[in-house]
Backbone as a chain_set.jsonl record, in Angstrom:
{"seq": "XXXXXXXXXXXXXXXXXXXXXXXXXXXXXXXXXXXXXXXXXXXXXXXXXXXXXXXXXXXXXXXXXXXXXXXXXXXXXXXXXXXXXXXXXXXXXXXXXXXXXXXXXXXXXXXXXXXXXXXXXXXX", "coords": {"N": [[-263.498, -11.429, 144.547], [-263.39, -10.198, 141.923], [-260.694, -9.555, 141.907], [-259.321, -11.878, 141.49], [-259.821, -12.482, 138.911], [-258.921, -12.39, 135.438], [-258.422, -9.774, 133.138], [-258.773, -9.57, 129.839], [-259.571, -8.158, 127.625], [-260.123, -4.904, 126.489], [-262.309, -2.635, 125.478], [-263.172, 0.157, 123.424], [-265.907, 2.529, 123.175], [-268.13, 1.747, 120.524], [-266.514, -0.105, 119.225], [-266.304, -3.488, 117.923], [-268.119, -5.75, 119.867], [-268.795, -3.919, 121.724], [-270.711, -2.39, 120.639], [-273.568, -2.602, 120.941], [-273.823, -1.859, 123.59], [-272.901, 0.741, 123.42], [-274.982, 1.892, 121.991], [-276.947, 1.6, 123.942], [-275.981, 3.044, 126.26], [-274.881, 5.358, 125.26], [-273.098, 8.457, 125.154], [-272.218, 8.239, 127.748], [-270.809, 5.951, 128.113], [-267.655, 4.714, 128.798], [-265.789, 2.552, 128.6], [-265.591, -0.975, 127.785], [-265.097, -4.045, 129.328], [-263.896, -7.377, 129.23], [-263.948, -9.906, 131.513], [-262.464, -12.803, 132.885], [-263.215, -15.65, 134.727], [-261.545, -18.237, 135.868], [-261.903, -20.24, 137.776], [-264.68, -20.477, 138.195], [-265.387, -20.745, 135.607], [-266.499, -18.738, 133.861], [-267.358, -15.894, 131.833], [-267.335, -12.456, 132.209], [-268.903, -9.463, 131.261], [-268.135, -6.183, 131.636], [-268.925, -2.718, 132.234], [-267.776, 0.658, 132.067], [-268.979, 3.618, 133.213], [-269.83, 7.104, 132.807], [-271.036, 8.911, 135.418], [-271.323, 11.378, 136.533], [-270.561, 14.786, 135.911], [-268.516, 17.489, 136.46], [-267.294, 20.88, 136.688], [-263.75, 21.37, 136.919], [-260.674, 22.431, 138.143], [-257.427, 21.802, 137.366], [-254.66, 21.192, 139.612], [-251.978, 23.527, 139.958], [-248.888, 22.874, 138.426], [-245.418, 22.907, 138.348], [-243.245, 23.141, 135.526], [-240.227, 21.536, 134.44], [-238.46, 23.432, 133.326], [-239.34, 25.86, 134.292], [-238.653, 28.905, 135.927], [-238.211, 29.298, 139.298], [-238.694, 31.037, 142.403], [-236.449, 30.911, 145.147], [-236.142, 31.039, 148.543], [-233.499, 32.057, 150.48], [-231.65, 32.616, 153.341], [-229.345, 35.277, 154.236], [-227.127, 34.384, 155.715], [-226.814, 31.707, 155.04], [-224.558, 30.308, 153.597], [-223.657, 27.935, 152.363], [-225.936, 26.984, 151.039], [-226.344, 29.099, 149.261], [-224.068, 28.871, 147.646], [-224.579, 26.378, 146.567], [-226.865, 26.951, 145.038], [-225.727, 28.674, 143.174], [-224.107, 26.87, 141.778], [-226.093, 25.411, 140.592], [-226.821, 27.055, 138.609], [-228.403, 29.159, 139.421], [-229.876, 32.441, 139.774], [-229.481, 35.549, 141.418], [-231.962, 37.692, 142.674], [-231.985, 40.869, 143.474], [-233.979, 42.739, 144.142], [-236.335, 41.289, 144.886], [-235.153, 39.681, 146.697], [-234.594, 36.921, 146.473], [-233.527, 33.761, 145.128], [-233.487, 32.708, 141.751], [-234.162, 29.774, 140.113], [-234.098, 26.964, 137.86], [-236.897, 24.846, 138.072], [-236.701, 22.067, 137.725], [-234.148, 21.488, 138.608], [-234.264, 21.603, 141.357], [-236.317, 20.025, 142.164], [-237.698, 17.685, 144.37], [-235.759, 18.037, 146.296], [-234.515, 19.523, 149.383], [-234.575, 22.194, 148.866], [-236.828, 22.699, 147.41], [-238.859, 23.059, 149.255], [-238.409, 25.627, 150.008], [-239.552, 27.362, 148.256], [-241.47, 30.231, 148.007], [-244.696, 30.364, 149.572], [-246.718, 31.999, 148.512], [-246.033, 32.122, 145.834], [-246.394, 29.491, 145.047], [-249.159, 29.215, 145.134], [-250.098, 31.05, 143.243], [-248.575, 30.582, 140.979], [-246.955, 30.452, 137.725], [-247.571, 32.393, 134.862], [-248.668, 30.813, 131.961]], "CA": [[-263.895, -12.139, 143.347], [-262.831, -9.558, 140.731], [-259.231, -9.504, 141.958], [-258.787, -13.154, 141.003], [-260.133, -12.619, 137.486], [-258.053, -11.757, 134.46], [-259.106, -8.94, 132.156], [-257.993, -9.716, 128.614], [-260.042, -7.325, 126.527], [-260.546, -3.556, 126.871], [-262.873, -2.078, 124.249], [-263.682, 1.518, 123.423], [-267.256, 2.587, 122.617], [-268.231, 1.633, 119.068], [-265.77, -1.246, 118.712], [-267.031, -4.749, 117.955], [-268.218, -6.237, 121.231], [-269.27, -2.828, 122.567], [-271.638, -1.561, 119.852], [-274.902, -2.566, 121.554], [-273.72, -1.079, 124.819], [-272.781, 2.128, 122.994], [-276.353, 2.316, 121.697], [-277.701, 1.628, 125.188], [-275.506, 4.043, 127.207], [-274.503, 6.582, 124.553], [-271.861, 9.15, 125.512], [-271.809, 7.939, 129.124], [-269.974, 4.747, 128.105], [-266.215, 4.954, 128.653], [-265.127, 1.364, 128.085], [-266.166, -2.294, 128.053], [-264.046, -5.029, 129.61], [-264.263, -8.777, 129.401], [-263.188, -10.535, 132.597], [-262.589, -14.261, 132.836], [-263.049, -16.341, 136.005], [-261.167, -19.605, 135.531], [-262.423, -21.211, 138.752], [-266.108, -20.676, 137.931], [-265.507, -20.934, 134.162], [-267.446, -17.77, 133.325], [-266.854, -14.647, 131.273], [-268.171, -11.326, 132.59], [-268.736, -8.245, 130.482], [-268.354, -5.048, 132.518], [-268.887, -1.414, 131.576], [-267.409, 1.808, 132.876], [-269.883, 4.69, 132.806], [-269.748, 8.429, 133.406], [-272.268, 9.14, 136.167], [-271.387, 12.774, 136.938], [-269.555, 15.644, 135.297], [-268.455, 18.792, 137.128], [-266.1, 21.658, 136.353], [-262.612, 21.09, 137.786], [-259.441, 23.126, 137.779], [-256.291, 20.989, 137.815], [-253.701, 21.936, 140.431], [-250.83, 24.061, 139.228], [-247.648, 22.114, 138.545], [-244.293, 23.529, 137.656], [-242.484, 22.357, 134.545], [-238.8, 21.505, 134.802], [-237.732, 24.62, 132.886], [-239.877, 27.059, 134.939], [-237.805, 29.539, 136.933], [-238.947, 29.477, 140.548], [-237.914, 31.723, 143.429], [-236.048, 30.117, 146.309], [-235.748, 31.941, 149.629], [-232.327, 31.615, 151.243], [-231.175, 33.703, 154.21], [-228.005, 35.762, 153.918], [-226.111, 33.6, 156.41], [-226.765, 30.319, 154.565], [-223.563, 30.365, 152.52], [-223.609, 26.661, 151.634], [-227.082, 26.94, 150.123], [-226.109, 30.072, 148.188], [-223.094, 28.261, 146.73], [-225.278, 25.293, 145.86], [-227.719, 27.571, 144.023], [-224.845, 29.165, 142.099], [-223.714, 25.706, 140.981], [-227.276, 24.993, 139.82], [-227.063, 28.144, 137.668], [-229.405, 30.074, 139.951], [-229.527, 33.864, 139.712], [-229.962, 36.323, 142.557], [-232.826, 38.838, 142.374], [-231.801, 41.733, 144.644], [-235.223, 43.429, 144.514], [-237.216, 40.359, 145.594], [-234.307, 38.994, 147.673], [-234.732, 35.472, 146.29], [-232.782, 33.161, 144.032], [-234.314, 32.104, 140.708], [-233.496, 28.557, 139.648], [-235.038, 26.081, 137.168], [-237.576, 23.939, 138.997], [-236.199, 20.706, 137.552], [-232.883, 21.324, 139.341], [-234.486, 21.512, 142.8], [-237.448, 19.134, 142.444], [-237.371, 16.556, 145.229], [-234.722, 18.366, 147.272], [-234.997, 20.392, 150.464], [-234.749, 23.542, 148.321], [-238.204, 22.827, 146.914], [-239.668, 23.562, 150.365], [-238.109, 27.044, 150.201], [-240.303, 28.183, 147.303], [-242.474, 30.963, 148.791], [-246.063, 29.846, 149.465], [-247.509, 32.86, 147.628], [-245.707, 31.76, 144.456], [-246.986, 28.178, 144.788], [-250.606, 29.365, 144.901], [-250.384, 31.799, 142.019], [-247.892, 29.942, 139.862], [-246.43, 31.279, 136.657], [-248.455, 32.467, 133.7], [-248.162, 29.956, 130.878]], "C": [[-263.245, -11.515, 142.101], [-261.308, -9.528, 140.731], [-258.597, -10.787, 141.429], [-259.003, -13.335, 139.508], [-259.118, -11.885, 136.634], [-258.918, -10.935, 133.514], [-258.255, -8.95, 130.895], [-258.395, -8.748, 127.518], [-260.57, -6.002, 127.063], [-261.016, -2.876, 125.586], [-263.347, -0.649, 124.452], [-265.092, 1.514, 122.843], [-267.227, 2.547, 121.091], [-267.456, 0.475, 118.481], [-266.656, -2.488, 118.752], [-266.984, -5.317, 119.371], [-268.715, -5.172, 122.191], [-270.343, -2.001, 121.86], [-273.024, -1.476, 120.489], [-274.892, -1.742, 122.838], [-273.553, 0.409, 124.516], [-274.159, 2.685, 122.664], [-277.155, 2.486, 122.988], [-277.295, 2.801, 126.091], [-275.059, 5.354, 126.558], [-273.166, 7.134, 124.989], [-271.382, 8.88, 126.927], [-270.879, 6.733, 129.197], [-268.513, 5.119, 127.876], [-265.495, 3.749, 128.075], [-265.9, 0.114, 128.488], [-264.992, -3.232, 128.282], [-264.657, -6.413, 129.68], [-263.343, -9.354, 130.462], [-263.49, -12.027, 132.592], [-262.27, -14.862, 134.203], [-262.78, -17.808, 135.701], [-261.738, -20.621, 136.512], [-263.904, -21.494, 138.518], [-266.404, -20.94, 136.46], [-266.598, -20.049, 133.556], [-266.701, -16.564, 132.77], [-267.842, -13.56, 131.664], [-267.872, -10.158, 131.667], [-269.082, -7.094, 131.42], [-268.267, -3.756, 131.715], [-268.424, -0.366, 132.584], [-268.196, 2.988, 132.33], [-269.536, 6.005, 133.483], [-271.076, 8.663, 134.117], [-272.405, 10.592, 136.624], [-270.275, 13.535, 136.234], [-269.644, 17.006, 135.954], [-267.243, 19.56, 136.63], [-264.993, 21.384, 137.376], [-261.402, 21.83, 137.261], [-258.266, 22.296, 138.271], [-255.328, 21.819, 138.649], [-252.517, 22.393, 139.582], [-249.615, 23.179, 139.475], [-246.562, 22.831, 137.741], [-243.713, 22.573, 136.625], [-241.007, 22.455, 134.929], [-238.063, 22.777, 134.421], [-238.301, 25.918, 133.462], [-238.867, 27.593, 135.945], [-238.658, 29.794, 138.17], [-238.073, 30.218, 141.543], [-237.623, 30.781, 144.595], [-235.527, 31.083, 147.364], [-234.601, 31.319, 150.418], [-231.842, 32.81, 152.051], [-229.725, 34.052, 153.883], [-226.919, 34.892, 154.537], [-225.964, 32.164, 155.923], [-225.845, 30.215, 153.343], [-223.523, 29.08, 151.706], [-224.75, 26.559, 150.629], [-226.902, 27.924, 148.969], [-225.129, 29.51, 147.165], [-223.743, 27.144, 145.912], [-226.174, 25.847, 144.752], [-226.889, 28.144, 142.871], [-224.426, 28.016, 141.181], [-224.863, 25.185, 140.121], [-227.682, 26.046, 138.792], [-228.205, 29.057, 138.105], [-228.926, 31.51, 139.852], [-230.18, 34.589, 140.879], [-230.797, 37.498, 142.059], [-232.761, 39.771, 143.579], [-233.074, 42.467, 145.071], [-236.13, 42.528, 145.342], [-236.489, 39.613, 146.707], [-234.556, 37.486, 147.68], [-233.811, 35.037, 145.16], [-233.785, 32.607, 143.031], [-233.526, 30.939, 140.115], [-234.512, 27.707, 138.897], [-235.604, 25.029, 138.124], [-237.031, 22.518, 138.916], [-234.91, 20.441, 138.32], [-233.094, 21.154, 140.838], [-235.649, 20.573, 143.165], [-236.979, 17.96, 143.285], [-236.275, 16.822, 146.25], [-235.315, 19.255, 148.369], [-235.196, 21.821, 149.98], [-236.165, 23.754, 147.786], [-239.12, 23.39, 148.005], [-239.442, 25.055, 150.603], [-238.742, 27.937, 149.139], [-241.39, 28.907, 148.094], [-243.891, 30.475, 148.512], [-246.912, 30.694, 148.518], [-247.252, 32.508, 146.166], [-246.333, 30.415, 144.097], [-248.468, 28.297, 144.471], [-250.877, 30.028, 143.563], [-249.743, 31.159, 140.804], [-247.392, 30.945, 138.846], [-247.431, 31.274, 135.524], [-247.855, 31.646, 132.572], [-248.577, 30.484, 129.542]], "O": [[-262.62, -12.223, 141.312], [-260.693, -9.482, 139.666], [-257.454, -10.772, 140.97], [-258.431, -14.241, 138.903], [-258.533, -10.887, 137.055], [-260.013, -11.353, 133.136], [-257.151, -8.407, 130.878], [-257.635, -8.537, 126.573], [-261.379, -5.986, 127.99], [-260.206, -2.577, 124.708], [-263.857, -0.292, 125.514], [-265.447, 0.601, 122.098], [-266.417, 3.217, 120.45], [-267.708, 0.094, 117.338], [-267.627, -2.547, 119.505], [-265.924, -5.355, 119.995], [-269.025, -5.472, 123.343], [-270.832, -1.018, 122.418], [-273.597, -0.389, 120.57], [-275.843, -1.017, 123.13], [-274.019, 1.249, 125.284], [-274.471, 3.822, 123.018], [-277.952, 3.417, 123.106], [-278.164, 3.484, 126.633], [-274.879, 6.355, 127.252], [-272.208, 6.385, 125.174], [-270.262, 9.247, 127.28], [-270.231, 6.509, 130.22], [-268.176, 5.762, 126.882], [-264.681, 3.892, 127.163], [-266.737, 0.135, 129.391], [-264.016, -3.22, 127.532], [-265.788, -6.591, 130.131], [-262.12, -9.303, 130.335], [-264.615, -12.452, 132.33], [-261.203, -14.621, 134.767], [-263.692, -18.541, 135.318], [-262.03, -21.752, 136.123], [-264.336, -22.642, 138.634], [-267.522, -21.31, 136.1], [-267.487, -20.521, 132.847], [-265.58, -16.256, 133.174], [-269.048, -13.716, 131.476], [-266.716, -9.9, 131.333], [-270.195, -7.033, 131.943], [-267.629, -3.7, 130.664], [-268.652, -0.492, 133.787], [-268.102, 3.322, 131.149], [-269.011, 6.021, 134.596], [-272.132, 8.617, 133.485], [-273.483, 11.002, 137.056], [-269.192, 13.002, 135.991], [-270.715, 17.611, 136.004], [-266.265, 18.954, 136.193], [-265.271, 21.19, 138.559], [-261.146, 21.844, 136.056], [-258.118, 22.102, 139.477], [-255.189, 23.021, 138.422], [-252.119, 21.73, 138.624], [-249.348, 22.785, 140.61], [-246.78, 23.287, 136.618], [-243.693, 21.359, 136.823], [-240.605, 23.359, 135.661], [-237.129, 23.172, 135.119], [-237.786, 26.991, 133.147], [-238.293, 26.831, 136.723], [-239.706, 30.435, 138.087], [-236.853, 30.057, 141.54], [-238.459, 29.96, 144.971], [-234.594, 31.848, 147.117], [-234.713, 30.214, 150.948], [-231.645, 33.895, 151.503], [-228.981, 33.241, 153.332], [-225.876, 34.69, 153.915], [-225.053, 31.466, 156.368], [-226.304, 30.056, 152.212], [-223.372, 29.129, 150.485], [-224.554, 26.103, 149.503], [-227.263, 27.622, 147.832], [-225.332, 29.655, 145.96], [-223.481, 26.995, 144.719], [-226.237, 25.283, 143.659], [-227.316, 28.097, 141.717], [-224.394, 28.168, 139.96], [-224.644, 24.595, 139.063], [-228.746, 25.951, 138.179], [-228.889, 29.654, 137.273], [-227.724, 31.774, 139.845], [-231.303, 34.271, 141.271], [-230.396, 38.211, 141.139], [-233.401, 39.509, 144.597], [-233.23, 42.785, 146.25], [-236.64, 42.946, 146.381], [-237.121, 38.989, 147.558], [-234.707, 36.864, 148.732], [-233.376, 35.849, 144.344], [-234.828, 32.088, 143.427], [-232.386, 31.093, 139.678], [-235.689, 27.719, 139.255], [-234.866, 24.407, 138.888], [-236.915, 21.841, 139.938], [-234.611, 19.293, 138.648], [-232.222, 20.628, 141.53], [-235.926, 20.357, 144.345], [-235.984, 17.313, 142.959], [-235.899, 15.918, 146.996], [-236.467, 19.681, 148.287], [-235.915, 22.589, 150.619], [-236.637, 24.889, 147.724], [-240.06, 24.123, 147.7], [-240.211, 25.683, 151.331], [-238.496, 29.143, 149.121], [-242.165, 28.254, 148.793], [-244.25, 30.206, 147.366], [-247.746, 30.151, 147.793], [-248.166, 32.588, 145.344], [-246.76, 30.22, 142.959], [-248.982, 27.561, 143.63], [-251.779, 29.619, 142.832], [-250.311, 31.191, 139.712], [-247.407, 32.152, 139.09], [-248.069, 30.256, 135.257], [-246.669, 31.773, 132.264], [-248.243, 29.894, 128.515]]}, "num_chains": 1, "name": "protein.A"}
């Protein structure tokens, strides 16, 4: 039923058409929508409410300019050359290449970022 209806109006709390609902639901009101059913010739007013709030920590995501370590074995010459072309730098102490994340995002090199680094991430 709702998939066939068009939604033409999306109101924020306090706007005309949502004021009474703002008084009724207070801070729990997120938005008011007007949906129109052309076959039944009716207009529906719907509300979106906050019903629960819990603490949440967003997952860590790398930015394109973050330097990330990439593990490449000594014998993988083609990958080492590829990292050099991407302006990667070798860290002899950690035995990893450091390359901007944006250069390897979506490639097979992204899977070579050590798991320990993915969990801890970089301090921002």
